[in-house]
N, CA, C and O of each residue as an XYZ file, in Angstrom:
604
protein
N      -4.062     36.216     -8.886
C      -4.854     35.493    -10.346
C      -6.065     35.114     -9.936
O      -6.056     34.514     -8.861
N      -7.484     35.326    -10.625
C      -8.593     34.932    -10.430
C      -8.668     33.591    -10.513
O      -7.912     32.814    -11.097
N      -9.900     33.324     -9.714
C     -10.226     32.181     -9.640
C     -10.674     31.220    -10.774
O     -10.738     30.012    -10.549
N     -10.964     31.701    -11.907
C     -11.208     31.116    -13.216
C     -10.230     30.982    -13.962
O     -10.255     30.010    -14.718
N      -9.135     31.832    -14.002
C      -7.621     31.325    -14.623
C      -6.857     30.451    -13.693
O      -6.086     29.702    -14.293
N      -6.849     30.326    -12.325
C      -6.309     29.366    -11.677
C      -6.931     27.921    -12.158
O      -6.356     27.041    -12.800
N      -8.150     27.939    -11.702
C      -9.099     26.488    -12.573
C      -8.472     26.057    -13.943
O      -8.068     24.926    -14.212
N      -8.460     27.251    -14.834
C      -7.691     26.855    -15.851
C      -6.454     26.317    -16.150
O      -6.230     25.480    -17.024
N      -5.520     26.913    -15.267
C      -4.229     26.658    -15.603
C      -3.891     25.046    -14.697
O      -2.992     24.252    -14.972
N      -4.704     24.946    -13.820
C      -4.699     23.496    -13.018
C      -5.304     22.520    -14.224
O      -4.677     21.479    -14.417
N      -6.253     22.728    -14.894
C      -6.465     21.649    -15.656
C      -5.983     21.805    -17.149
O      -6.322     20.999    -18.016
N      -5.247     22.788    -17.372
C      -4.038     22.479    -18.137
C      -3.060     21.779    -18.068
O      -2.617     21.082    -18.981
N      -2.473     21.930    -16.598
C      -1.200     21.440    -16.188
C      -1.973     19.341    -16.334
O      -1.542     18.370    -16.956
N      -3.246     19.530    -15.378
C      -3.659     18.114    -15.447
C      -3.864     17.312    -16.740
O      -3.690     16.094    -16.775
N      -4.252     18.063    -17.833
C      -4.270     17.723    -19.039
C      -2.782     17.199    -19.573
O      -2.614     16.089    -20.078
N      -1.903     18.025    -19.407
C      -0.682     17.803    -20.247
C      -0.166     16.632    -19.445
O       0.203     15.692    -20.150
N      -0.064     16.479    -18.286
C       0.013     15.171    -17.290
C      -0.420     13.971    -17.847
O       0.321     13.013    -18.068
N      -2.080     14.031    -18.165
C      -2.634     12.734    -18.607
C      -1.855     12.155    -20.040
O      -1.467     11.028    -20.347
N      -1.816     13.516    -20.784
C      -1.292     12.850    -22.226
C       0.141     12.472    -22.290
O       0.579     11.783    -23.212
N       0.949     12.962    -21.221
C       2.119     12.340    -20.958
C       2.270     10.867    -20.706
O       3.052     10.195    -21.378
N       1.404     10.264    -19.580
C       1.295      9.256    -19.193
C       0.901      8.643    -20.262
O       1.524      7.645    -20.624
N      -0.359      9.163    -21.091
C      -0.919      8.341    -22.037
C       0.192      7.886    -23.244
O       0.082      6.830    -23.868
N       1.009      8.629    -23.405
C       2.269      8.181    -24.341
C       2.842      7.678    -24.324
O       3.411      7.319    -25.354
N       3.245      7.124    -22.801
C       4.046      5.820    -22.449
C       3.296      4.427    -22.391
O       3.793      3.304    -22.309
N       2.056      4.776    -22.452
C       0.853      3.664    -22.386
C       0.930      2.696    -23.505
O       0.332      1.644    -23.280
N       1.640      2.810    -24.894
C       1.308      1.907    -25.559
C       2.655      1.171    -26.585
O       3.673      1.862    -26.588
N       2.708      0.206    -27.203
C       3.523     -0.447    -27.430
C       4.909      0.160    -28.643
O       6.105      0.050    -28.914
N       3.633      0.828    -29.028
C       4.395      2.079    -30.281
C       5.326      2.995    -29.600
O       6.541      2.951    -29.791
N       4.648      3.968    -28.669
C       5.429      4.845    -27.695
C       7.003      4.020    -27.164
O       8.100      4.579    -27.186
N       6.836      3.068    -26.859
C       7.850      2.223    -26.255
C       9.171      1.956    -26.946
O      10.336      2.127    -26.589
N       8.565      1.437    -28.150
C       9.180      1.130    -29.537
C      10.034      2.130    -29.737
O      11.236      1.864    -29.724
N       9.606      3.440    -29.958
C      10.071      4.698    -30.091
C      11.232      5.193    -29.273
O      12.086      5.988    -29.665
N      11.158      4.614    -28.064
C      12.068      5.156    -27.002
C      13.159      4.345    -26.909
O      14.261      4.720    -26.511
N      12.764      2.773    -27.417
C      14.218      2.154    -27.830
C      14.116      1.456    -28.803
O      13.967      0.236    -28.754
N      14.203      2.347    -30.153
C      14.277      2.095    -31.585
C      15.458      1.353    -31.888
O      15.210      0.552    -32.789
N      16.493      1.302    -31.549
C      17.813      0.453    -31.958
C      17.375     -0.704    -31.019
O      16.698     -1.428    -31.748
N      17.400     -1.075    -30.178
C      16.710     -2.270    -29.277
C      15.830     -2.845    -30.700
O      16.312     -3.524    -31.608
N      14.549     -2.400    -30.596
C      13.787     -2.975    -30.997
C      13.963     -3.544    -32.771
O      13.412     -4.455    -33.388
N      15.001     -2.509    -33.170
C      15.528     -2.977    -34.861
C      16.374     -4.075    -34.629
O      16.816     -4.348    -35.744
N      16.785     -4.753    -33.921
C      18.011     -5.534    -33.605
C      16.806     -6.801    -33.527
O      17.195     -7.587    -34.391
N      15.643     -7.329    -32.965
C      14.697     -8.156    -32.977
C      14.551     -8.945    -33.996
O      14.686     -8.178    -34.950
N      14.372     -9.926    -34.386
C      13.807    -10.845    -35.479
C      12.359    -10.312    -35.802
O      11.611    -10.061    -34.858
N      11.934    -10.129    -37.107
C      10.635     -9.951    -37.494
C       9.482    -10.255    -36.971
O       8.480     -9.543    -37.030
N       9.596    -11.693    -36.252
C       8.526    -12.558    -35.825
C       8.360    -11.448    -34.367
O       7.327    -10.834    -34.101
N       9.535    -11.401    -33.628
C       9.373    -10.748    -32.492
C       8.833     -9.269    -32.281
O       8.085     -8.853    -31.396
N       9.448     -8.559    -33.387
C       8.883     -7.599    -33.517
C       7.033     -7.166    -33.736
O       6.395     -6.166    -33.405
N       6.736     -8.122    -34.261
C       5.278     -8.431    -34.819
C       4.497     -8.476    -33.387
O       3.658     -7.705    -32.922
N       5.002     -9.499    -32.934
C       4.292     -9.562    -31.488
C       4.354     -8.495    -30.311
O       3.382     -8.214    -29.610
N       5.669     -7.917    -30.178
C       5.751     -6.464    -29.410
C       4.636     -5.536    -29.941
O       3.737     -5.039    -29.263
N       4.886     -5.357    -31.522
C       4.003     -4.144    -31.769
C       2.376     -4.694    -31.440
O       1.611     -3.766    -31.176
N       1.885     -5.798    -31.427
C       0.634     -6.280    -31.056
C       0.326     -6.309    -29.757
O      -0.797     -6.595    -29.343
N       1.577     -5.933    -28.832
C       1.308     -5.993    -27.267
C       1.208     -7.557    -26.814
O       0.263     -7.821    -26.070
N       1.790     -8.267    -27.059
C       2.065     -9.613    -27.242
C       3.312     -9.977    -26.405
O       4.319     -9.274    -26.324
N       3.119    -11.164    -25.793
C       4.625    -11.690    -25.427
C       4.861    -13.292    -25.850
O       3.866    -13.810    -26.357
N       5.659    -13.872    -25.758
C       5.921    -15.332    -25.763
C       7.331    -15.787    -24.724
O       8.311    -15.219    -24.243
N       6.664    -17.318    -24.736
C       8.218    -17.796    -23.964
C       9.201    -17.628    -24.874
O       9.141    -17.926    -26.067
N      10.329    -17.029    -24.149
C      11.866    -16.810    -23.997
C      11.952    -15.381    -24.792
O      12.851    -15.062    -25.570
N      10.876    -14.635    -24.443
C      11.309    -13.122    -24.429
C      12.041    -12.562    -23.414
O      11.869    -13.022    -22.285
N      12.747    -11.750    -23.561
C      13.706    -11.265    -22.290
C      12.988    -10.372    -21.592
O      11.872    -10.109    -22.040
N      13.374     -9.793    -20.524
C      12.849     -8.567    -19.398
C      12.532     -6.907    -20.696
O      11.473     -6.285    -20.620
N      13.344     -6.615    -21.442
C      13.528     -5.992    -22.062
C      12.411     -6.305    -23.046
O      11.530     -5.445    -23.030
N      12.238     -7.178    -23.790
C      11.016     -7.217    -24.645
C       9.682     -7.058    -24.085
O       8.823     -6.337    -24.591
N       9.517     -7.812    -22.934
C       8.202     -8.136    -22.467
C       8.054     -6.407    -21.645
O       6.899     -6.029    -21.452
N       8.928     -5.684    -21.314
C       8.569     -4.460    -20.816
C       8.203     -3.530    -21.955
O       7.379     -2.648    -21.715
N       8.800     -3.644    -23.343
C       8.617     -3.106    -24.441
C       6.922     -3.481    -25.196
O       6.446     -2.691    -26.012
N       6.248     -4.624    -24.826
C       5.483     -5.223    -25.366
C       4.353     -4.316    -24.470
O       3.570     -3.485    -24.932
N       4.518     -4.758    -22.940
C       3.562     -4.808    -21.989
C       3.830     -3.205    -20.914
O       2.984     -2.801    -20.117
N       4.745     -2.741    -21.085
C       5.098     -1.508    -20.309
C       5.711     -2.240    -18.903
O       6.013     -3.434    -18.918
N       5.833     -1.569    -17.929
C       6.498     -1.783    -16.436
C       5.314     -2.689    -15.935
O       4.179     -2.497    -16.370
N       5.596     -3.723    -14.974
C       4.644     -4.388    -14.532
C       4.021     -3.878    -13.326
O       4.710     -3.184    -12.578
N       2.802     -4.128    -13.034
C       2.210     -3.340    -11.764
C       2.654     -3.858    -10.592
O       2.593     -3.047     -9.667
N       3.097     -4.971    -10.298
C       3.617     -5.727     -9.380
C       5.005     -6.815     -9.664
O       5.007     -7.653    -10.565
N       5.934     -6.636     -8.877
C       6.920     -7.936     -8.963
C       6.829     -8.745     -7.937
O       6.497     -8.319     -6.831
N       7.137    -10.135     -8.184
C       7.292    -11.186     -7.039
C       8.628    -11.687     -7.128
O       9.397    -11.396     -8.043
N       8.900    -12.451     -6.159
C       9.662    -13.533     -6.357
C       9.524    -14.590     -5.539
O       9.364    -14.394     -4.334
N       9.564    -15.874     -6.064
C       9.076    -16.964     -5.414
C      10.437    -18.106     -5.360
O      11.210    -18.349     -6.286
N      10.440    -18.548     -4.325
C      11.799    -19.252     -3.509
C      11.465    -20.790     -3.817
O      10.488    -21.097     -3.134
N      11.866    -21.765     -4.513
C      11.591    -22.818     -4.183
C      13.399    -23.750     -3.700
O      14.526    -23.282     -3.865
N      13.054    -24.978     -3.167
C      14.330    -25.858     -2.842
C      15.409    -25.427     -3.672
O      16.512    -25.108     -3.228
N      14.899    -25.413     -5.599
C      15.707    -25.428     -6.423
C      16.407    -24.046     -6.770
O      17.526    -23.864     -7.250
N      15.527    -23.204     -6.430
C      15.899    -21.683     -7.506
C      14.904    -20.854     -6.682
O      14.041    -21.276     -5.912
N      15.225    -19.483     -7.030
C      14.329    -18.379     -7.061
C      14.023    -17.591     -8.061
O      14.850    -16.776     -8.469
N      13.193    -17.668     -8.434
C      12.266    -16.633     -9.829
C      11.580    -15.845     -9.770
O      10.554    -16.020     -9.113
N      11.809    -14.652    -10.402
C      11.142    -13.569    -10.695
C       9.680    -13.526    -11.549
O       9.707    -13.733    -12.763
N       8.589    -13.288    -10.958
C       7.555    -12.748    -11.242
C       6.791    -11.378    -11.755
O       6.744    -10.541    -10.854
N       6.079    -10.880    -13.197
C       6.071     -9.484    -12.957
C       4.237    -10.047    -12.924
O       3.678    -11.053    -13.362
N       3.840     -9.055    -12.319
C       2.325     -9.040    -12.318
C       1.479     -7.949    -13.199
O       1.669     -6.815    -12.761
N       0.646     -7.987    -14.259
C       0.007     -6.852    -14.836
C      -1.410     -6.942    -14.446
O      -2.071     -7.918    -14.800
N      -2.037     -5.784    -13.584
C      -3.465     -5.889    -12.946
C      -4.164     -5.311    -13.901
O      -3.558     -4.792    -14.839
N      -5.624     -5.290    -13.846
C      -6.633     -4.790    -13.906
C      -7.561     -4.860    -12.848
O      -7.445     -5.379    -11.738
N      -8.603     -4.188    -13.424
C      -9.978     -3.585    -12.258
C     -11.097     -3.626    -12.494
O     -11.260     -3.973    -13.664
N     -12.202     -3.409    -11.867
C     -13.396     -3.309    -12.096
C     -14.219     -2.817    -11.135
O     -13.898     -3.180    -10.003
N     -15.205     -2.091    -11.205
C     -15.919     -1.631     -9.951
C     -17.242     -2.125     -9.936
O     -17.953     -2.028    -10.936
N     -17.621     -2.629     -8.923
C     -18.977     -3.041     -8.887
C     -20.001     -2.411     -7.636
O     -19.839     -2.336     -6.417
N     -21.065     -2.020     -8.496
C     -22.161     -1.089     -7.425
C     -23.238     -1.869     -6.872
O     -23.968     -2.646     -7.487
N     -23.262     -1.582     -5.651
C     -24.723     -2.353     -5.113
C     -25.079     -0.977     -4.122
O     -24.433     -0.083     -3.575
N     -26.643     -1.423     -4.257
C     -27.634     -0.485     -3.596
C     -27.545     -0.878     -1.794
O     -27.422     -2.001     -1.305
N     -27.635      0.204     -1.200
C     -27.499      0.126      0.124
C     -28.714      1.191      0.873
O     -29.009      2.335      0.529
N     -29.202      0.477      1.850
C     -30.193      1.562      2.715
C     -29.324      2.058      3.658
O     -28.589      1.328      4.322
N     -29.373      3.546      3.780
C     -28.796      4.126      4.757
C     -29.624      5.074      5.786
O     -30.259      6.058      5.406
N     -29.544      4.701      6.971
C     -30.460      5.393      7.763
C     -29.841      6.823      8.555
O     -28.859      6.526      9.237
N     -30.107      7.943      8.603
C     -29.555      8.790      9.303
C     -30.364     10.314      9.580
O     -31.541     10.565      9.324
N     -29.508     11.076     10.083
C     -30.268     12.498     10.106
C     -29.742     13.466      9.187
O     -28.636     13.997      9.294
N     -30.743     13.712      8.107
C     -30.485     14.854      7.088
C     -30.857     16.104      7.440
O     -31.701     16.249      8.324
N     -30.071     17.602      6.560
C     -30.627     18.336      6.749
C     -31.565     19.045      5.513
O     -31.126     19.019      4.363
N     -32.498     19.494      5.725
C     -33.313     19.910      4.763
C     -33.453     21.308      4.836
O     -33.424     21.869      5.931
N     -33.598     21.917      3.803
C     -33.683     23.094      3.779
C     -35.634     23.285      3.243
O     -36.035     22.655      2.264
N     -36.294     23.914      3.795
C     -38.022     24.311      3.438
C     -37.993     24.958      2.332
O     -37.303     25.964      2.169
N     -38.854     24.372      1.325
C     -38.503     25.491     -0.210
C     -39.038     26.919     -0.105
O     -38.530     27.844     -0.738
N     -40.282     27.092      0.873
C     -41.033     28.182      0.791
C     -40.437     29.264      2.102
O     -40.621     30.467      1.921
N     -39.764     28.837      3.345
C     -39.617     29.686      4.006
C     -37.957     29.459      4.184
O     -37.331     30.028      5.078
N     -37.485     28.773      3.448
C     -35.842     28.849      3.437
C     -35.566     28.128      4.835
O     -34.361     28.029      5.064
N     -36.293     27.668      5.695
C     -35.481     27.611      6.961
C     -34.906     26.225      7.049
O     -35.272     25.375      6.238
N     -34.307     26.034      7.686
C     -33.342     24.473      7.864
C     -33.777     23.840      8.881
O     -33.914     24.438      9.948
N     -34.056     22.612      8.766
C     -34.353     21.817      9.843
C     -33.868     20.304      9.597
O     -33.405     20.031      8.489
N     -33.946     19.427     10.471
C     -33.327     17.845     10.438
C     -34.286     17.120     10.731
O     -35.021     17.114     11.717
N     -34.233     16.174      9.350
C     -35.095     15.023      9.718
C     -34.341     13.558      9.696
O     -33.327     13.268      9.063
N     -35.169     12.668     10.618
C     -34.278     11.217     10.555
C     -34.974     10.258      9.431
O     -36.113      9.846      9.647
N     -34.439      9.984      8.498
C     -34.873      9.113      7.499
C     -33.862      8.208      6.895
O     -32.662      8.354      7.124
N     -34.426      7.090      5.974
C     -33.767      6.114      5.206
C     -33.580      6.836      4.107
O     -34.297      7.827      3.969
N     -32.336      6.440      2.815
C     -32.391      6.790      1.644
C     -31.361      5.562      1.243
O     -30.531      5.026      1.977
N     -31.694      5.244     -0.295
C     -30.874      4.198     -0.952
C     -29.715      5.281     -1.565
O     -29.891      6.479     -1.784
N     -28.669      4.611     -1.740
C     -27.613      5.010     -1.762
C     -26.765      3.981     -2.733
O     -26.671      2.807     -2.374
N     -26.117      4.434     -4.023
C     -25.116      3.494     -4.574
C     -23.629      3.299     -3.918
O     -22.882      4.256     -3.719
N     -23.337      2.133     -3.648
C     -21.999      1.917     -3.234
C     -21.025      1.355     -3.909
O     -20.934      0.143     -3.716
N     -20.046      1.948     -4.842
C     -19.038      1.357     -5.609
C     -17.821      0.731     -4.540
O     -17.300      1.314     -3.590
N     -17.559     -0.697     -5.058
C     -16.585     -1.537     -4.655
C     -15.619     -1.485     -5.863
O     -16.090     -1.731     -6.973
N     -14.341     -1.191     -5.742
C     -13.349     -1.372     -6.375
C     -12.404     -2.845     -6.184
O     -11.680     -3.069     -5.214
N     -12.564     -3.561     -7.094
C     -11.766     -5.062     -7.676
C     -10.474     -4.856     -8.091
O     -10.554     -4.567     -9.285
N      -9.198     -4.849     -7.705
C      -8.176     -5.284     -8.720
C      -7.746     -6.824     -8.202
O      -7.865     -7.401     -7.121
N      -7.133     -7.244     -9.636
C      -6.900     -8.762     -9.887
C      -5.496     -8.638    -11.120
O      -5.242     -7.830    -12.014
N      -4.982     -9.573    -10.732
C      -3.939     -9.993    -11.828
C      -4.692    -10.608    -12.788
O      -5.482    -11.550    -12.724
N      -4.196     -9.697    -13.977
C      -4.464    -10.097    -15.216
C      -3.801    -11.375    -15.871
O      -4.371    -12.272    -16.492
N      -2.521    -11.245    -15.594
C      -1.319    -12.262    -15.980
C      -0.336    -11.741    -15.076
O      -0.129    -10.646    -14.552
N       0.408    -13.294    -15.055
C       1.950    -13.168    -14.548
C       2.845    -14.023    -15.431
O       2.669    -15.158    -15.874
N       4.176    -12.893    -15.609
C       5.370    -13.477    -16.510
C       5.914    -13.711    -15.535
O       6.071    -12.987    -14.552
N       6.354    -15.060    -15.774
C       7.591    -15.912    -14.714
C       8.868    -15.854    -15.746
O       8.750    -16.206    -16.920
N       9.927    -15.440    -15.266
C      11.344    -15.380    -15.706
C      12.433    -16.224    -15.149
O      12.908    -15.935    -14.050
N      12.779    -17.047    -15.694
C      14.198    -17.744    -15.653
C      15.309    -17.317    -15.219
O      15.601    -16.132    -15.386
N      16.243    -18.269    -14.510
C      17.687    -17.320    -13.954
C      18.340    -16.535    -15.004
O      19.179    -15.691    -14.690
N      17.977    -16.778    -16.396
C      18.836    -16.045    -17.104
C      17.909    -14.748    -17.878
O      18.238    -14.165    -18.911
N      16.558    -14.476    -16.974
C      16.020    -13.111    -17.161
C      15.137    -13.264    -18.761
O      14.846    -12.359    -19.543
N      14.834    -14.914    -18.884
C      13.925    -14.974    -20.175
C      12.600    -15.577    -19.692
O      12.611    -16.185    -18.622
N      11.201    -15.436    -20.545
C      10.352    -15.917    -19.997
C      10.170    -17.216    -20.194
O      10.477    -17.693    -21.287
N       9.710    -17.914    -19.315
C       9.443    -19.482    -19.097
C       8.221    -19.814    -18.706
O       7.904    -21.002    -18.768
N       7.503    -19.068    -18.338
C       5.888    -18.830    -18.283
C       4.873    -17.835    -18.328
O       5.161    -16.666    -18.071
N       3.737    -18.169    -18.623
C       2.764    -17.239    -18.754
C       1.647    -17.695    -17.973
O       1.200    -18.818    -18.210
N       1.079    -16.907    -16.982
C      -0.124    -17.360    -16.096
C      -0.937    -16.210    -16.520
O      -0.636    -15.018    -16.452
N      -2.196    -16.844    -17.046
C      -3.093    -15.985    -17.590
C      -4.336    -16.287    -16.429
O      -4.464    -17.442    -16.022
N      -5.264    -15.175    -15.904
C      -6.599    -15.560    -15.413
C      -7.617    -15.840    -16.391
O      -7.856    -14.994    -17.252
N      -8.334    -17.084    -16.352
C      -9.293    -17.778    -16.976
C     -10.813    -16.599    -16.856
O     -11.894    -16.933    -17.341
């Protein structure tokens, strides 16, 4: 198989994978996967789920239908009880400029010869930050009893 065809095949497979992941990423797609369960909910709950929102009293199934699977799960134990928390994360990338000193390979444009120079260059350094957008706390019966949001 020639290189161009291999690249095209890989790109097509990657595109299909991204589309499949995106299909699971919306409340509507999750509703379609659980249509009978969704239809059993009262209209006001259906409206919130369609909007990708949750409320106190929601079950784990309702939360997952509205928001998807949590990025993290936590367990908090106190003297009185142990509760489950679901964390939904978000991220941002911050870039800073940094001076780098080093030995660099340089090709002379006239002669084509390669030589090395010591110099300093500015580079953009990205820093990835991940944080919990919000957490959902469930009571012992598996219903939402608290929602923590990042301000």
